[in-house]
C-alpha positions in Angstrom: 0.0 0.0 0.0 1.1 3.7 -0.3 0.2 6.0 2.6 1.7 9.4 2.9 4.1 8.8 0.1 5.5 5.6 1.5 5.1 1.9 0.6 3.8 0.3 3.7 2.5 -3.1 4.8 -0.8 -3.4 6.7 -0.7 -2.5 10.3 -1.3 -6.0 11.4 1.0 -7.5 8.8 -1.8 -9.4 7.2 -1.7 -10.3 3.5 -4.0 -12.0 1.0 -3.3 -13.9 -2.2 -4.6 -13.5 -5.7 -4.4 -17.0 -7.2 -4.4 -18.2 -10.9 -7.9 -19.6 -11.5 -6.6 -22.7 -13.2 -3.2 -23.6 -11.8 -4.0 -22.2 -8.2 -0.6 -20.6 -8.1 -0.1 -17.3 -6.4 0.0 -14.5 -8.8 -0.1 -11.6 -6.3 0.4 -11.3 -2.6 -1.0 -7.9 -1.4 -1.4 -6.2 2.0 -4.7 -6.8 3.6 -5.7 -3.5 5.0 -7.8 -3.0 8.2 -10.2 -0.3 8.8 -7.4 1.4 10.8 -5.2 1.3 7.8 -8.1 2.9 5.8 -8.4 5.7 8.3 -4.6 6.2 8.2 -4.8 6.7 4.4 -7.6 9.2 4.7 -5.8 11.1 7.5 -2.7 11.4 5.2 -4.8 12.7 2.4 -6.5 15.1 4.7 -3.1 16.4 6.1 -1.9 17.0 2.4 -5.1 18.7 1.2 -4.5 22.4 2.1 -1.0 22.5 0.4 -2.1 20.6 -2.8 -5.3 22.7 -3.1 -3.2 25.9 -2.9 -0.6 24.7 -5.3 -0.7 26.6 -8.7 -2.8 24.8 -11.3 0.1 24.8 -13.7 2.1 22.6 -11.1 -0.8 20.2 -10.8 -1.1 20.0 -14.6 2.7 19.4 -15.0 2.6 16.4 -12.7 -0.3 14.9 -14.5 1.4 15.3 -17.8 4.6 13.8 -16.5 2.6 10.8 -15.3 1.1 10.3 -18.7 4.6 10.1 -20.1 5.7 7.6 -17.5 2.6 5.5 -18.3 3.8 5.3 -22.0 7.4 4.5 -20.9 6.4 1.7 -18.6 3.6 0.2 -20.7 5.3 -3.2 -21.2 5.7 -3.7 -17.4 2.0 -3.4 -16.8 1.2 -5.6 -19.9 3.1 -8.4 -18.0 1.4 -7.7 -14.7 -2.1 -7.5 -16.1 -1.6 -10.8 -18.2 -0.5 -12.6 -15.1 -2.9 -11.1 -12.6 -6.3 -10.8 -14.6 -5.7 -12.6 -17.9 -5.7 -9.5 -20.1 -4.3 -9.6 -23.6 -1.3 -7.3 -24.4 -3.6 -5.5 -26.9 -6.3 -4.7 -24.3 -3.7 -3.5 -21.7 -2.0 -1.2 -24.3 -5.3 0.2 -25.2 -6.0 0.8 -21.5 -2.7 2.6 -21.1 -3.2 4.7 -24.1 -6.6 5.8 -22.9 -5.3 6.4 -19.4 -2.6 8.6 -20.8 -5.4 10.6 -22.6 -7.3 10.8 -19.3 -4.3 12.3 -17.6 -3.7 14.8 -20.3 -7.4 15.8 -20.3 -7.2 16.2 -16.5 -4.1 18.5 -16.9 -6.3 20.7 -19.1 -9.0 20.6 -16.6 -6.7 21.9 -13.9 -6.3 25.0 -16.0 -9.9 25.4 -16.7 -11.3 28.9 -16.2 -14.4 27.4 -14.4 -12.1 26.4 -11.5 -11.7 29.3 -9.1 -13.5 32.5 -8.9 -16.3 33.6 -11.4 -18.0 37.0 -11.2 -21.7 37.1 -11.1 -24.1 39.9 -11.6 -26.0 40.7 -8.4 -28.4 43.3 -10.0 -27.6 45.5 -7.0 -24.8 48.1 -7.0 -24.4 47.8 -3.3 -23.6 44.1 -3.3 -20.9 42.3 -5.3 -21.4 38.6 -6.0 -18.7 36.0 -6.6 -19.2 32.4 -7.4 -16.3 30.2 -6.4 -15.5 26.6 -7.3 -13.2 25.0 -4.8 -11.8 21.5 -4.2 -14.1 19.4 -2.1 -11.6 17.7 0.1 -10.6 14.0 0.1 -12.0 11.9 -2.8 -12.3 8.1 -2.4 -11.9 6.3 -5.7 -12.9 2.6 -5.9 -11.9 1.0 -9.2 -12.6 -2.4 -10.9 -10.4 -5.0 -12.4 -11.8 -5.3 -15.9 -10.2 -2.1 -17.4 -7.8 -1.9 -14.6 -5.4 0.8 -15.7 -8.0 3.1 -17.4 -10.5 3.0 -14.5 -8.0 3.3 -11.7 -6.7 6.4 -13.5 -10.1 7.8 -14.2 -11.0 7.4 -10.4 -8.2 9.8 -9.3 -7.1 12.0 -12.3 -9.9 14.6 -12.3 -10.1 14.8 -8.5 -6.4 15.5 -8.3 -6.7 18.1 -11.1 -9.4 19.9 -9.2 -7.1 20.2 -6.2 -8.5 17.3 -4.1 -6.3 14.7 -2.5 -7.3 11.1 -2.9 -7.4 7.5 -1.6 -7.6 4.8 -4.2 -9.1 1.4 -3.1 -7.8 -1.3 -5.3 -9.9 -4.1 -6.6 -9.1 -7.4 -4.8 -8.7 -9.0 -8.2 -6.1 -6.5 -9.6 -4.0 -5.1 -6.8 -0.7 -5.3 -8.5 -2.1 -3.6 -11.7 -3.6 -0.8 -9.7 -0.4 -0.4 -7.8 1.4 0.2 -11.1 -0.9 3.2 -11.8 -0.4 4.7 -8.4 3.4 4.2 -8.6 3.7 6.0 -11.9 1.7 9.0 -10.5 3.7 9.2 -7.3 6.9 9.1 -9.3 5.7 11.8 -11.5 6.1 14.1 -8.5 2.9 14.1 -6.4 3.7 15.5 -2.9 3.4 13.0 0.1 -0.1 12.2 1.1 -1.9 13.5 -2.0 -2.5 10.1 -3.4 -2.8 7.1 -1.1 -3.5 3.5 -2.1 -5.2 0.7 -0.1 -5.5 -3.0 -0.9 -7.8 -5.3 1.1 -8.7 -8.9 1.3 -12.1 -9.8 -0.2 -13.7 -10.7 3.1 -12.9 -7.3 4.6 -14.0 -5.1 1.6 -17.2 -3.8 3.3 -15.6 -2.7 6.6 -12.6 -1.0 4.8 -14.9 0.8 2.4 -17.2 1.9 5.3 -14.2 3.2 7.3 -13.3 5.3 4.3 -16.7 6.7 3.5 -17.4 7.4 7.2 -14.2 9.3 7.6 -15.0 13.1 8.1 -12.3 14.2 5.7 -13.7 12.2 2.8 -16.2 14.4 0.9 -16.7 12.6 -2.4 -16.9 8.9 -3.5 -16.6 7.5 -6.9 -17.2 3.8 -7.8 -17.1 2.0 -10.9 -18.4 -1.6 -10.8 -21.5 -3.8 -10.6 -24.9 -2.3 -9.9 -25.2 -4.7 -6.9 -22.2 -3.3 -5.2 -23.0 0.2 -6.4 -26.3 0.1 -4.4 -24.4 -0.7 -1.3 -21.9 2.0 -1.8 -24.9 4.5 -2.5 -26.5 3.3 0.7 -23.3 3.9 2.7 -22.9 7.3 1.0 -26.4 8.3 2.0 -25.8 7.2 5.6 -22.9 9.5 6.0 -24.2 12.2 3.5 -21.4 11.7 1.0 -22.1 12.4 -2.6 -21.3 9.5 -4.9 -20.5 9.2 -8.6 -21.6 5.7 -9.6 -20.8 4.1 -13.0 -22.3 0.6 -12.8 -23.4 -2.3 -15.0 -24.6 -1.9 -18.6 -26.5 -3.8 -21.3 -25.3 -2.1 -24.4 -27.8 -2.2 -27.3 -27.2 -1.7 -31.0 -30.2 -1.0 -33.2 -29.7 -2.0 -36.9 -32.3 -0.3 -39.1 -33.5 -1.5 -42.6 -31.2 1.0 -44.5 -28.1 0.4 -42.3 -24.7 -0.4 -43.9 -24.5 -3.9 -42.8 -20.9 -4.4 -43.3 -20.1 -1.4 -41.2 -22.7 -2.6 -38.6 -21.2 -6.1 -38.5 -17.6 -4.7 -38.0 -18.9 -2.6 -35.1 -20.8 -5.6 -33.6 -17.7 -7.9 -33.4 -15.8 -5.1 -31.7 -18.6 -4.1 -29.4 -19.5 -7.6 -28.3 -16.2 -9.5 -28.1 -13.4 -7.1 -27.3 -11.8 -8.2 -24.0 -14.1 -11.2 -23.9 -17.1 -8.8 -23.6 -15.9 -7.8 -20.1 -16.5 -4.1 -20.6 -19.3 -2.0 -19.1 -19.9 -0.5 -22.6 -20.0 -3.9 -24.4 -22.8 -4.5 -26.9 -24.9 -7.3 -25.6 -28.2 -6.9 -27.6 -28.5 -6.5 -31.3 -32.0 -5.2 -32.1 -32.4 -5.8 -35.9 -35.3 -5.0 -38.2 -36.8 -8.1 -39.7 -36.1 -6.9 -43.3 -32.3 -7.1 -42.8 -31.9 -9.4 -39.7 -30.8 -12.6 -41.7 -28.3 -10.6 -43.8 -26.9 -8.9 -40.7 -26.6 -12.1 -38.7 -24.8 -13.7 -41.6 -22.2 -11.0 -41.8 -21.9 -10.9 -38.0 -21.2 -14.6 -37.9 -18.8 -14.5 -40.8 -16.7 -11.9 -38.9 -17.0 -13.7 -35.5 -15.5 -16.9 -37.2 -12.1 -15.1 -37.4 -12.0 -14.9 -33.6 -12.7 -18.6 -33.1 -9.4 -20.1 -31.9 -9.9 -23.0 -29.5 -8.2 -22.9 -26.1 -6.1 -19.8 -27.0 -6.9 -16.8 -24.7 -4.4 -14.6 -26.4 -7.0 -13.8 -29.0 -9.7 -12.4 -26.9 -8.3 -12.7 -23.4 -9.6 -14.8 -20.5 -12.7 -14.5 -18.4 -12.0 -13.4 -14.9 -12.8 -16.9 -13.5 -14.1 -20.4 -14.4 -17.2 -19.5 -12.4 -17.9 -16.6 -14.8 -17.6 -19.0 -17.7 -20.1 -21.4 -16.1 -22.6 -18.6 -15.4 -22.4 -17.5 -19.0 -23.0 -21.0 -20.3 -26.0 -21.2 -17.9 -27.4 -18.1 -19.7 -26.9 -19.7 -23.0 -28.5 -23.0 -21.9 -31.5 -21.1 -20.5 -32.0 -19.2 -23.8 -31.7 -22.4 -26.0 -34.2 -24.2 -23.6 -36.7 -21.3 -24.2 -36.4 -21.3 -28.0 -33.4 -19.2 -28.9 -31.1 -20.6 -31.7 -27.3 -20.9 -31.4 -25.7 -19.3 -34.4 -22.1 -19.9 -33.2 -20.1 -20.5 -30.1 -21.2 -21.4 -26.7 -18.2 -23.6 -25.9 -16.5 -23.0 -22.5 -12.8 -23.9 -21.9 -12.0 -23.2 -18.2 -11.6 -19.4 -18.2 -12.4 -18.8 -21.8 -15.6 -18.8 -23.8 -15.8 -18.9 -27.6 -17.6 -15.8 -29.1 -21.3 -16.6 -29.0 -24.3 -15.4 -31.0 -27.8 -16.3 -30.0 -30.6 -15.5 -32.5 -34.4 -15.1 -31.8 -34.0 -14.0 -28.2 -37.2 -13.1 -26.3 -38.0 -11.3 -23.0 -38.7 -14.6 -21.1 -35.0 -15.5 -21.5 -32.5 -14.4 -18.7 -30.0 -13.2 -21.3 -32.6 -10.6 -22.5 -32.4 -8.7 -19.2 -29.4 -9.8 -17.2 -26.0 -8.3 -17.8 -23.8 -11.0 -19.4 -20.4 -9.4 -19.0 -19.0 -11.9 -21.3 -18.7 -12.8 -25.1 -22.4 -13.4 -25.7 -24.3 -11.3 -28.4 -28.0 -11.7 -28.7 -30.2 -10.9 -31.7 -33.7 -9.5 -31.0 -35.8 -9.3 -34.2 -38.3 -6.4 -34.5 -40.8 -5.1 -37.1 -39.6 -1.5 -37.4 -37.8 1.5 -35.8 -40.6 2.1 -33.4 -40.5 -1.4 -31.9 -36.6 -1.2 -31.9 -36.8 1.8 -29.7 -39.2 0.1 -27.4 -36.8 -2.9 -27.0 -33.8 -0.6 -26.5 -35.5 1.0 -23.5 -36.9 -2.3 -22.2 -34.0 -2.7 -19.8 -33.2 -1.6 -16.2 -29.8 -0.4 -17.5 -28.9 2.7 -19.4 -25.2 3.2 -20.2 -24.4 3.0 -23.9 -26.3 2.4 -27.1 -25.9 2.8 -30.9 -28.0 3.1 -34.0 -27.0 2.1 -37.5 -28.7 3.7 -40.5 -27.7 5.6 -43.5 -30.2 8.3 -42.7 -28.2 10.2 -40.2 -30.9 12.5 -39.2 -33.5 9.8 -38.5 -30.8 7.7 -36.6 -29.7 10.7 -34.5 -33.4 11.3 -33.6 -33.8 7.7 -32.6 -30.6 7.7 -30.5 -31.8 10.8 -28.6 -34.8 8.7 -27.5 -32.8 5.8 -26.1 -32.7 6.1 -22.2 -28.9 6.0 -21.8 -26.0 8.2 -20.9 -24.1 7.6 -24.1 -25.5 7.1 -27.7 -23.6 6.7 -31.0 -24.8 6.7 -34.5 -23.0 4.3 -36.9 -20.4 3.5 -34.2 -19.6 0.8 -31.7 -20.9 1.2 -28.2 -17.3 0.6 -26.9 -16.0 4.1 -27.4 -14.7 6.7 -24.9 -13.3 10.2 -25.1 -11.9 11.6 -21.8 -13.2 15.1 -23.0 -16.8 13.9 -23.0 -19.1 13.2 -19.9 -19.2 9.5 -19.3 -21.9 7.8 -17.2 -25.3 6.1 -17.3 -28.9 6.4 -16.1 -31.3 4.0 -14.5 -29.5 1.0 -12.8 -26.3 2.0 -14.7 -25.6 4.8 -12.1 -25.5 8.5 -11.9 -23.0 11.3 -12.1 -20.5 11.8 -14.9 -16.6 11.3 -15.3 -14.9 13.1 -18.1 -14.7 16.6 -19.5 -16.0 19.6 -17.7 -18.7 17.5 -16.0 -15.9 16.3 -13.7 -15.5 19.8 -12.3 -19.1 19.7 -10.9 -18.5 16.2 -9.5 -15.3 17.0 -7.6 -15.7 20.6 -6.4 -18.0 22.7 -4.2 -19.7 25.7 -5.5 -19.5 28.6 -3.1 -21.5 31.9 -3.3 -19.9 35.0 -1.8 -21.4 38.4 -1.4 -19.6 41.6 -0.5 -21.6 44.6 0.6 -19.9 47.6 -1.0 -21.7 50.2 1.3 -20.2 48.6 4.4 -16.9 50.4 4.0 -15.9 53.0 6.5 -14.3 56.3 5.5 
């Protein structure tokens, strides 16, 4: 762990082991923090806050830019770590590092944003001067997941640091070494002691460690990326202690393919959206809503491209699933759909921690895969009569993170995209797309709040209104 700029063990000396799901060999041994360790980390962040908040924005930006350079220089180190710890392919980890570097560069721009600091406001009264001031909130707790470990750990802390907050990053129990790499590069870039602190914990103590952090009086903001199930628990804790939360949770990405779509373009995006990183991405496309007129042709093209990914027992092509249990759960979703009338176009085979890219056709609402987040390489085809029914199906989900619409009528596709209940909509593009300059987040059970762009300023600062009565001066 890192507390107050120093690598430290847990106070009680406890550790936990991250083991390979197949060989049962130890791939990572990490400190197992106690609630007291969590409070120490928050105390260190609190002690560093005043100096960091007062530091010139140019200095904060320079450190973030230096960190982006270090990420690029050290990329092969984390490629090896992530492959060993979470089964990520080299391609996926390099993509993560590239996007994380962009996040850091965008955060450096954010540190210099004119919206941070004081903004004059018109009082409408000559005797009273108004000022609006955005100031850092305090200590920010970031909780990051394993699936896009480098990108999402970076996102959890970059904007908070840019806005003048200090931070505690709580690692995923499944990727502590990968998350440590992120924190190490940021600290090596020149962050002062205590500005960024790092906690790892054993799985069985996660709840008490998180509550110790959220309850800490210096912690003023919480951001969490992960499952809706855990996000609800974080939100409940935040409510109990009156701590605002930014929650980016589960998704059920939907692609609508209209009758006039470019089917080759749609099929290319479908393969990318459904199967990149074994579908273990919150933005992954899980549902393909195809108009009847072109459904057969689309499925044929999708299947043709998917065949290029089929390579038995070789996880280097698409990466591994996080565990054999995840693979078995996915196979259960496939079996349920087949038993209820779906047809298997391709895939379905499970090999330990890998699953062949799978396409299920004729999926209906009574099947679990229609509504449950798969978080794996399963794409389902839902056939509809027209655009109106496609929109109804797209909104027939508790989730609302990402969606896309394919059509050569850009105006009509954009109008349809605007009606989908989600935080991010694309026209003629994959649902797996991110730009750190843009607000990222979902609606409904996919969470609330936004990472990215200027939206982050509103998430990680306090807005203060100041009045000065001009007629109170003495002569």
